[in-house]
C-alpha positions in Angstrom: -30.0 -67.3 -0.6 -28.3 -67.4 -4.0 -29.5 -69.5 -7.0 -26.3 -71.6 -6.7 -27.2 -72.7 -3.2 -30.9 -73.3 -4.0 -30.6 -75.4 -7.2 -28.5 -78.5 -7.0 -27.7 -80.6 -10.2 -28.1 -83.8 -8.2 -31.7 -83.0 -7.4 -32.8 -83.1 -11.1 -30.7 -86.3 -11.6 -32.3 -87.9 -8.6 -35.8 -86.8 -9.9 -35.2 -88.3 -13.4 -33.7 -91.5 -12.0 -36.7 -91.9 -9.7 -39.1 -91.2 -12.5 -37.4 -93.9 -14.6 -37.6 -96.4 -11.7 -41.2 -95.7 -10.9 -42.4 -95.8 -14.5 -40.5 -99.0 -15.2 -42.1 -100.5 -12.0 -45.6 -99.5 -13.1 -45.1 -101.1 -16.5 -43.7 -104.3 -15.0 -46.5 -104.5 -12.5 -49.1 -103.9 -15.3 -47.7 -106.9 -17.2 -47.6 -109.1 -14.1 -51.1 -108.3 -12.8 -52.6 -108.7 -16.2 -51.1 -112.2 -16.7 -51.9 -113.2 -13.2 -55.6 -112.2 -13.3 -56.0 -113.9 -16.7 -54.4 -117.1 -15.3 -56.8 -117.0 -12.4 -60.0 -116.3 -14.3 -59.3 -117.2 -18.0 -61.6 -114.3 -18.8 -61.1 -111.3 -21.1 -63.6 -109.3 -19.1 -61.6 -109.8 -15.9 -58.5 -108.7 -17.7 -60.4 -105.5 -18.8 -61.3 -104.8 -15.2 -57.6 -104.6 -14.4 -57.3 -101.5 -16.5 -60.6 -100.0 -15.2 -59.7 -100.4 -11.5 -56.5 -98.4 -12.1 -57.9 -95.8 -14.4 -61.2 -94.9 -12.6 -59.6 -93.7 -9.3 -56.7 -92.0 -11.2 -59.2 -90.2 -13.4 -61.4 -89.1 -10.6 -58.6 -87.9 -8.4 -56.4 -86.1 -11.0 -58.1 -82.7 -10.7 -58.3 -82.6 -6.8 -54.8 -84.0 -6.7 -53.6 -81.2 -9.0 -55.2 -78.6 -6.7 -53.4 -80.2 -3.7 -50.1 -80.2 -5.6 -50.5 -76.5 -6.3 -51.0 -75.7 -2.6 -48.6 -78.0 -0.8 -45.1 -79.4 -1.1 -45.0 -81.6 -4.2 -42.1 -83.5 -2.8 -44.0 -84.8 0.2 -47.1 -85.6 -1.9 -45.0 -87.5 -4.5 -43.0 -89.4 -1.9 -46.2 -90.4 -0.1 -47.9 -91.5 -3.3 -44.9 -93.5 -4.4 -44.7 -95.2 -1.0 -48.4 -96.1 -1.4 -47.5 -97.7 -4.8 -44.8 -99.7 -3.1 -47.3 -100.8 -0.5 -49.7 -101.9 -3.2 -46.8 -104.0 -4.8 -46.2 -105.5 -1.3 -49.9 -106.5 -1.1 -49.8 -108.1 -4.5 -46.7 -110.1 -3.3 -48.5 -111.1 -0.2 -51.7 -112.2 -2.0 -49.5 -114.2 -4.4 -47.7 -116.0 -1.6 -51.0 -116.8 0.0 -52.1 -118.4 -3.2 -55.3 -116.3 -3.3 -57.4 -117.6 -6.2 -60.0 -114.9 -5.8 -59.4 -111.9 -8.2 -61.4 -109.4 -6.1 -58.6 -108.7 -3.5 -56.3 -107.9 -6.5 -58.9 -105.5 -7.8 -59.1 -103.8 -4.5 -55.3 -103.3 -4.4 -55.5 -102.0 -8.0 -57.9 -99.3 -6.9 -55.5 -98.3 -4.2 -52.7 -98.3 -6.7 -54.7 -96.2 -9.1 -55.5 -93.6 -6.4 -51.8 -93.3 -5.6 -51.1 -92.8 -9.3 -53.7 -90.0 -9.3 -51.7 -88.1 -6.8 -48.3 -89.0 -8.1 -48.9 -87.7 -11.6 -49.7 -84.0 -10.9 -47.1 -83.6 -8.2 -44.4 -85.2 -10.4 -45.2 -83.1 -13.4 -45.2 -79.8 -11.5 -42.0 -80.6 -9.5 -39.5 -80.1 -12.3 -40.0 -76.3 -12.3 -38.8 -76.2 -8.6 -35.6 -78.2 -9.3 -33.9 -76.3 -12.1 -33.4 -72.6 -12.9 -35.9 -71.1 -15.3 -33.4 -70.9 -18.2 -32.9 -74.7 -18.0 -36.6 -75.6 -17.6 -37.4 -76.4 -21.3 -34.4 -78.7 -21.6 -35.2 -80.3 -18.3 -38.8 -81.0 -19.3 -37.6 -82.5 -22.6 -35.1 -84.8 -20.9 -37.7 -85.9 -18.3 -40.2 -86.7 -21.0 -37.5 -88.7 -22.9 -36.7 -90.7 -19.8 -40.4 -91.4 -19.2 -40.9 -92.6 -22.8 -37.9 -94.9 -22.6 -39.2 -96.4 -19.4 -42.7 -96.9 -20.9 -41.1 -98.8 -23.8 -38.6 -100.8 -21.8 -40.9 -101.6 -18.8 -43.3 -104.1 -20.5 -40.4 -106.1 -22.1 -38.6 -106.3 -18.7 -41.9 -107.2 -17.1 -42.3 -110.2 -19.4 -38.8 -111.4 -18.7 -39.3 -111.1 -14.9 -42.7 -112.8 -15.0 -40.9 -115.9 -16.3 -39.2 -116.0 -12.9 -42.6 -115.9 -11.2 -45.1 -113.3 -9.9 -43.5 -113.0 -6.4 -40.1 -112.0 -7.9 -41.8 -109.5 -10.2 -43.8 -107.8 -7.4 -40.7 -107.8 -5.2 -38.7 -106.0 -7.9 -41.6 -103.4 -8.3 -41.8 -102.8 -4.6 -38.0 -102.2 -4.4 -38.1 -99.8 -7.4 -40.9 -97.8 -5.8 -39.2 -97.6 -2.5 -36.0 -96.5 -4.2 -38.0 -93.7 -5.9 -39.6 -92.6 -2.6 -36.1 -92.5 -1.0 -34.7 -90.3 -3.9 -37.8 -88.0 -3.7 -37.4 -87.2 0.0 -33.8 -86.0 -0.6 -34.9 -83.4 -3.2 -34.4 -79.7 -2.3 -34.6 -77.0 -4.9 -36.5 -73.8 -4.4 -39.7 -73.6 -2.4 -43.0 -72.1 -3.5 -43.8 -68.5 -2.6 -46.5 -68.2 0.1 -49.8 -67.2 -1.4 -53.3 -66.8 -0.2 -55.7 -69.4 -1.7 -58.5 -67.8 -3.6 -61.9 -69.4 -3.6 -63.0 -72.8 -2.6 -61.4 -76.1 -3.8 -64.2 -76.6 -6.3 -63.8 -73.1 -7.7 -60.0 -73.7 -8.1 -60.6 -77.0 -9.9 -63.1 -75.3 -12.2 -60.6 -72.5 -12.9 -58.1 -75.2 -13.8 -60.5 -76.7 -16.3 -61.2 -73.3 -17.8 -57.4 -72.7 -18.1 -56.9 -76.0 -19.9 -59.8 -75.2 -22.3 
């Protein structure tokens, strides 16, 4: 199969669009859940737990998720992770509509959301190399990073405007953006990885990754 039939320009455009959508949705949701938890508890500590519940599972799963992304199809992993993030947004929407005044169900959903982010990050970052030819990789990475930065900047502002309309509207928008990203992700093609024989156990591969980073 020729390079022209493997690499499709639309794939990278879809990937960048999806990354923008999902990053904006994450930023919007962070604003919404932060405000909502603070309104429920009027506690700075409770607000701090919002960040911890997202960061802890994401931190713990990043290395194992990186190993999985190296061994399996990143498209499927990313699509599933983004779908789980959409599911978390839907749960936030449901809890809000049920007028749940207890913050702990929200924290549980945040842990699920953080775990999904732990798998989405490594698979998304490694996917670019499979969507563009090698000679275009540096430019593609730069463009992808620029889109990500733009979304990080624009997302919180958009989240503040949406939250004025209410938490249900905000979570519904986030869910829609995540689902749109998952839909774009499953259409990606590009080249596939070469079949390789895994060397060593999963723990050994993770340790090798840490040594490489050092």
